[in-house]
C-alpha positions in Angstrom: 90.8 100.3 72.8 88.5 103.5 72.1 90.2 105.6 69.4 90.0 108.5 71.8 91.7 106.5 74.5 94.5 109.6 74.5 91.6 112.2 76.0 91.7 110.6 79.4 95.7 110.9 79.8 95.5 114.3 78.1 93.2 115.6 81.1 95.1 114.6 83.8 98.2 115.8 82.0 96.6 119.5 82.1 95.1 119.1 85.5 98.6 118.1 86.8 100.1 120.8 85.0 97.9 123.4 86.2 99.0 122.2 89.7 102.7 123.0 89.0 102.0 126.3 87.8 99.8 127.1 90.6 103.2 126.2 93.1 105.1 128.4 90.5 102.8 131.2 90.7 102.7 131.5 94.6 106.7 130.7 94.8 107.7 134.2 94.6 105.8 135.0 98.0 107.3 132.2 99.8 110.4 134.5 101.6 109.6 133.6 105.6 107.8 131.1 107.6 104.7 133.5 108.1 104.3 133.2 104.0 105.3 129.3 103.7 103.2 128.1 106.9 100.2 130.1 107.1 99.7 132.1 103.9 100.5 135.4 105.7 97.2 135.2 107.2 95.7 136.4 103.9 93.0 133.9 102.7 89.3 134.6 102.3 87.0 132.8 104.2 85.4 131.0 101.1 88.8 129.9 100.1 89.4 128.6 103.3 85.9 126.9 103.1 86.2 125.0 100.2 90.0 124.1 101.0 88.7 122.1 104.1 86.3 120.4 101.7 89.2 119.3 99.8 91.1 118.1 102.4 88.4 116.5 104.3 86.9 114.6 101.1 89.8 112.1 100.3 90.0 109.6 97.3 88.9 107.0 100.0 85.5 108.4 100.0 85.2 108.3 96.2 85.2 104.4 96.6 84.0 103.6 100.4 81.0 105.9 100.2 79.6 104.5 96.8 80.5 100.5 97.8 79.3 101.1 101.2 75.7 102.5 99.8 75.8 99.7 97.0 76.3 96.9 99.4 74.3 97.8 102.3 72.5 101.4 103.0 73.3 105.1 103.9 75.0 104.2 107.3 78.1 105.7 106.4 77.1 109.1 106.2 75.6 109.3 109.9 79.0 110.2 111.2 78.7 113.1 108.8 75.9 114.8 110.7 78.2 115.8 113.2 80.2 117.9 110.7 77.0 120.3 111.0 77.3 120.6 115.0 80.9 120.3 115.9 82.2 123.7 113.4 79.4 125.6 115.0 81.0 125.2 118.4 84.4 125.4 116.8 83.3 128.5 114.8 82.0 130.4 117.9 84.7 129.7 120.2 87.5 127.6 119.2 88.5 129.4 116.1 88.9 132.9 118.1 90.7 130.9 120.6 93.3 129.2 118.7 93.7 132.4 116.7 94.6 134.1 120.0 96.4 131.7 121.8 98.9 129.9 119.3 101.2 131.3 116.5 101.7 128.6 113.9 100.9 125.0 115.8 97.9 123.8 117.3 100.3 121.9 119.7 102.1 125.3 121.0 98.8 125.4 123.2 99.3 122.3 125.1 102.8 122.8 125.7 101.3 126.2 127.5 99.1 124.5 129.5 101.0 120.9 130.4 105.1 121.7 129.5 107.3 120.4 126.5 107.1 116.7 126.7 103.0 117.1 126.1 103.6 119.2 123.3 106.1 117.4 121.6 104.5 114.0 122.2 101.3 115.4 120.9 103.1 116.7 117.5 104.7 113.4 117.4 101.2 111.0 117.3 99.7 113.5 115.1 102.7 113.2 112.6 103.0 109.5 112.9 99.1 109.2 112.5 99.1 111.5 109.6 102.3 110.2 107.6 100.6 106.9 107.7 97.3 108.3 106.8 98.9 109.8 103.6 100.5 106.4 102.8 97.4 104.8 102.9 95.5 107.2 101.1 97.9 107.2 98.4 98.1 103.6 98.3 94.3 103.3 98.2 94.2 105.8 95.2 96.8 103.8 93.1 95.1 100.6 93.1 91.7 102.3 92.4 93.1 104.5 89.2 95.2 101.1 88.3 91.8 99.2 88.4 90.1 101.9 86.2 92.7 102.2 83.8 95.7 99.8 84.0 98.3 101.8 84.3 101.2 101.0 86.2 100.8 100.8 90.4 104.7 102.1 90.3 104.0 105.0 87.9 101.1 106.4 89.3 102.7 106.4 93.0 105.4 108.2 91.5 104.2 110.4 89.3 101.3 111.2 92.2 103.5 111.9 94.7 106.1 114.4 92.7 103.5 116.8 91.6 102.3 117.2 95.0 105.4 117.3 96.8 106.5 119.8 94.0 104.0 122.2 94.3 103.3 121.7 98.1 107.2 122.6 98.2 107.6 125.2 95.9 104.2 127.2 96.7 103.8 126.7 100.2 100.4 127.0 101.9 99.0 129.8 99.8 99.4 127.5 96.7 98.1 124.4 98.8 95.0 126.3 99.7 94.2 127.8 96.4 95.1 124.1 94.5 92.4 123.1 96.9 89.7 125.3 95.6 90.5 124.3 92.2 90.3 120.6 93.4 87.0 121.2 95.4 85.2 122.5 92.3 86.7 119.7 90.4 85.4 117.2 93.3 81.8 118.5 92.3 81.7 118.1 88.8 83.3 114.9 89.1 80.7 113.5 91.4 77.8 115.4 89.5 79.1 113.7 86.1 79.1 110.2 87.8 75.7 110.6 89.2 74.3 112.2 85.8 75.5 109.1 83.8 73.9 106.7 86.1 70.5 108.3 86.0 71.0 108.5 82.4 72.0 104.7 81.4 69.7 103.1 84.2 66.6 102.4 82.0 63.9 103.2 84.8 63.2 106.8 85.3 64.5 108.5 88.7 61.4 108.5 90.5 61.0 104.8 90.1 64.7 104.4 90.7 64.5 106.0 93.9 60.7 104.0 94.8 62.5 100.5 94.1 66.0 101.6 96.2 63.7 102.6 99.2 61.7 99.7 99.2 64.6 97.8 99.2 65.9 99.6 102.4 69.0 101.1 100.3 68.4 104.5 102.1 68.1 103.1 105.4 70.2 104.6 108.1 70.7 101.6 110.1 69.9 100.1 113.4 68.4 102.8 116.1 69.1 100.2 119.2 71.5 100.7 121.8 73.6 98.1 121.2 77.5 99.1 121.0 78.8 96.0 119.3 77.0 96.9 116.0 77.7 99.8 113.9 73.9 101.4 115.0 72.9 104.8 114.4 74.0 105.7 118.3 77.7 104.1 117.4 78.0 105.9 114.5 77.1 109.4 115.9 79.3 108.6 118.6 82.1 108.0 116.4 81.5 111.1 114.4 81.1 113.4 117.3 84.6 112.3 118.6 86.2 112.4 114.9 85.3 115.8 114.3 86.1 116.5 117.6 89.6 116.1 117.2 89.4 117.3 113.7 88.7 120.5 114.7 90.5 120.9 117.8 93.9 119.0 117.3 94.3 118.4 113.7 96.7 121.2 112.5 95.6 120.6 108.7 92.5 122.4 110.1 93.7 124.8 112.6 96.2 126.3 110.4 93.4 127.4 108.2 92.5 129.1 111.3 95.6 130.7 111.2 95.7 131.5 107.9 92.2 133.5 107.4 92.2 137.1 107.2 90.5 137.7 110.6 87.8 135.9 113.0 84.8 136.4 110.7 86.7 135.1 107.6 87.7 132.4 109.7 84.2 131.5 111.0 83.0 131.9 107.5 85.1 129.2 106.2 84.7 126.7 108.5 80.9 127.2 108.4 81.2 126.7 104.5 83.4 124.0 104.6 80.9 122.2 106.7 78.0 123.0 104.7 79.7 121.4 101.8 80.8 118.5 103.1 77.3 116.9 103.9 75.8 117.0 100.3 78.9 115.9 98.8 79.1 112.7 100.8 75.5 112.5 100.2 76.0 112.5 96.8 78.6 109.9 97.0 75.8 107.6 98.9 73.2 108.2 96.0 76.0 107.3 93.6 76.1 103.8 95.1 72.4 103.5 95.4 72.2 104.1 91.7 74.7 101.7 90.9 72.6 98.9 92.7 69.4 100.1 90.7 71.6 100.1 87.5 72.6 96.4 88.4 69.7 95.1 89.7 67.0 96.5 87.2 68.9 96.6 83.8 69.5 93.7 81.7 73.3 94.3 83.0 75.3 92.6 85.3 78.2 92.5 87.1 81.4 90.3 86.0 82.2 87.3 88.6 85.7 89.1 89.5 83.6 92.0 91.2 83.3 90.6 94.8 82.7 93.8 96.6 81.0 96.7 97.0 84.3 98.8 96.7 85.1 97.3 92.9 81.9 98.4 91.6 82.2 101.9 91.0 85.5 101.8 89.6 84.6 99.0 87.2 81.3 101.1 86.2 83.3 104.5 85.6 86.2 102.4 83.6 83.3 100.7 81.2 80.7 103.3 80.7 82.3 106.8 80.7 83.3 108.1 77.5 87.0 109.6 76.9 87.5 113.0 78.1 84.7 112.8 80.7 86.5 109.5 82.2 89.4 111.8 82.6 87.5 114.7 84.5 86.5 112.2 86.7 90.0 110.6 87.0 91.1 114.3 87.8 88.9 114.8 90.3 90.1 111.5 92.3 93.7 112.5 91.7 92.4 115.8 93.0 90.6 114.6 96.2 94.0 112.2 97.0 96.2 114.9 96.5 94.3 118.0 98.2 95.0 115.9 101.5 98.4 115.0 100.8 99.4 118.4 99.8 97.8 119.9 103.1 99.7 117.0 105.3 103.1 117.7 103.5 102.8 121.5 104.8 101.4 120.9 108.0 103.7 118.3 109.2 106.7 120.6 108.2 105.0 123.2 110.2 104.9 121.0 113.1 108.5 119.8 112.3 109.7 123.0 112.3 107.9 124.9 115.0 107.5 122.3 117.2 110.6 120.6 117.3 113.4 122.4 115.4 112.6 125.5 117.1 112.5 124.1 120.8 116.2 122.8 120.3 117.4 125.6 118.2 115.5 128.8 119.9 118.1 131.1 118.3 117.8 129.9 114.8 116.8 132.6 111.8 113.5 132.8 109.9 115.5 131.6 106.7 116.9 128.6 108.2 113.7 127.8 109.4 112.5 128.2 106.0 114.6 126.1 104.3 114.1 123.7 106.8 110.5 123.5 106.1 111.0 122.7 102.5 113.5 120.0 103.5 110.5 118.6 105.8 108.2 118.6 103.2 110.3 116.5 100.6 111.2 114.0 102.8 107.8 113.8 104.3 106.6 113.0 100.4 109.4 110.4 100.4 108.5 108.5 103.5 105.0 108.6 102.4 105.8 107.2 98.8 108.0 104.8 100.5 105.4 103.1 102.7 102.9 103.1 100.1 105.1 101.7 97.9 105.4 98.9 100.5 101.7 98.2 101.1 101.4 98.1 97.4 103.8 95.0 97.3 102.9 93.4 100.6 100.3 90.9 101.6 96.9 91.9 103.6 98.6 90.9 107.1 101.1 94.2 106.6 98.0 96.5 105.8 96.5 95.1 109.0 99.3 95.7 111.0 99.9 99.2 109.7 96.1 100.0 110.1 96.6 98.9 113.6 99.6 101.0 114.2 98.4 104.2 112.9 95.0 103.8 114.6 96.9 103.8 118.3 99.2 106.7 117.9 96.5 108.8 116.3 94.0 108.7 118.9 93.3 110.7 122.4 94.5 114.3 121.0 90.4 115.6 121.8 90.7 114.2 125.0 93.7 116.5 125.6 92.7 119.2 124.4 89.3 119.0 126.3 91.3 118.7 129.4 93.4 121.6 128.7 90.3 123.5 127.6 88.1 122.9 130.4 89.9 122.7 133.9 91.7 124.9 135.5 92.6 122.2 137.9 94.5 119.6 135.0 97.9 119.1 135.7 100.6 117.6 133.4 101.4 114.9 135.5 97.5 114.1 135.4 97.1 114.4 131.5 100.4 112.0 131.2 98.7 109.9 133.2 95.6 109.8 131.0 97.6 109.3 128.2 99.1 106.5 128.9 96.3 104.8 130.2 94.3 105.9 126.7 97.7 104.4 124.9 97.2 100.9 126.9 93.6 100.6 126.4 94.0 101.3 122.4 96.8 98.9 122.1 94.4 96.1 123.7 91.4 97.1 121.9 92.7 97.5 118.5 94.8 94.0 118.5 91.8 92.1 120.0 89.0 93.4 117.9 87.2 92.3 115.0 86.7 89.3 113.4 90.4 88.1 112.9 92.4 90.1 115.7 95.9 89.9 115.4 96.3 89.0 119.3 93.6 86.0 119.3 95.5 84.6 122.0 94.2 86.9 124.9 92.1 85.7 127.3 90.0 89.1 127.0 88.7 90.6 123.7 87.0 94.0 123.0 83.9 92.8 121.9 82.1 96.4 121.3 82.0 98.1 117.5 85.7 99.0 116.4 84.0 102.7 115.6 83.9 103.0 119.6 88.0 102.1 120.5 88.5 106.3 119.8 85.6 107.2 121.2 86.5 105.3 124.8 89.8 106.4 124.3 89.3 110.0 124.2 86.8 109.9 127.3 89.9 107.8 129.4 92.2 110.4 128.3 89.7 113.4 129.6 88.0 111.5 132.9 91.4 109.8 133.6 93.5 112.8 133.4 90.9 114.8 135.3 90.9 112.5 138.2 94.7 112.2 138.2 94.9 115.5 138.1 93.2 116.1 141.7 95.7 113.2 143.3 98.7 115.1 141.9 100.0 119.0 143.0 97.7 121.5 141.6 99.6 124.5 139.6 101.7 127.0 141.8 99.6 130.0 142.6 99.3 132.9 140.2 100.3 130.6 137.4 98.7 131.8 134.2 96.2 129.3 132.5 94.7 129.8 129.7 91.3 127.8 129.6 88.1 128.5 128.2 87.0 130.2 130.9 90.2 132.5 131.7 89.7 133.3 127.8 86.4 134.5 128.3 87.4 136.6 131.3 90.4 138.1 129.0 87.6 138.9 126.2 85.4 140.4 128.8 88.4 142.9 129.7 88.4 144.2 126.5 91.6 143.1 124.8 92.2 143.5 121.3 92.6 140.4 118.9 96.4 139.7 118.6 97.5 137.1 116.5 100.0 134.3 117.9 100.5 133.8 121.7 98.7 135.9 124.1 101.4 137.4 126.5 101.5 135.6 129.5 100.8 138.5 131.9 97.5 139.4 130.1 96.0 136.0 131.1 93.8 136.3 134.0 94.4 133.9 136.9 92.3 130.9 137.6 91.5 132.2 141.0 90.4 135.6 140.2 
């Protein structure tokens, strides 16, 4: 053991103490739901942008991106290209739209358009999907830290969850966002340190490293064919388009940040800054994987026999080559990437639980009651995520496969619902419900029959396209099936206020001021006007 081994745990203790201190600092402001769920709508754009970066870049990215570029090429970065396109559209149209149409949650809008049933369905599916994602990220974070340090898995699970729940519980969204700012900066420091050490330790100079990797096709983005059965550039671009479309139109963790910004201009700056920051971070992680390949293929050092997958290489390098203290900084960045996402999800799940469900059944509840319940939701969500992650850490791979399939099924289709509600004045509640059902049936079949080892291999017909296409097709099914079904069902009653892109633009042209929260129904132009 290195004589300075204690530096790494010390850095982690300092980091987690800083998070708790952040929660305590902002706790005195959490006197109502406006402060707890949307930070009193006071967040500057630059902080919102770094918070988006920290939320989108999870601890899974730390392992998956270097592992992918080490084992193959840079194809995994292709979906991220859409990160530059979708936020521009979102910033110009969707951000000001949501800031005027909803008060707390994205799914209020679905309720305005299609009734309570669609609102509650969308909220529940989002909550289930993100609760599953929380558990999965927590599980993978724990495995990675365990492989790097040898620390006890159960200990890592409990400490990570406890600290995250504590600062999110007492500090609300404001503490989450400002902790994200700290974690976002730490993320950049961590990946730059890793890349710097790799360049320093590799025997070849950097230009020669890049040249060798280039000739080995390590910078390739993949095949440019139109074959949907393989992860080609076309498939990855389509996947990225619909993934980020859902992220920026129906993801409460993102839309909550729109609402927390000081004004439309600050929200626009934040969303663009977040997009601009994400792509270089992904590129750096891909570069780390390429540098790892060069380090172990051009020098004298070789990987041990137990390293059989690309995802194992980066944690092994970190555990064997980063000196104490520096390794602690990278571990803190790794913890930060996971905990930023967890804290954001905890707060957004509490917002959904209170605003979309509790207020529906208890409309006369006081703000004080809703604030107390919001804190209980944070605590309960953290406990459930910990329990699922604990089970994943103690079960075999089939349980993990079932979990992944279930979370994929329940989390899709929300972008299709948004597009249908946003672009069509003719869309009806019955039509969108038909689109939802057809999407669920397709997604269940495709998820359970796809892959090398499908969970339902006995069915006569399997989904043979690449698994990235499941979500793409599901969103398209919701939109087109819902649109066609809407024309086969009774249209909305005459003079019914319907807020779509077209009526909202008309509302804006009428010169109405910028309100925060729901637009009064009597101000919404009717579709036939």
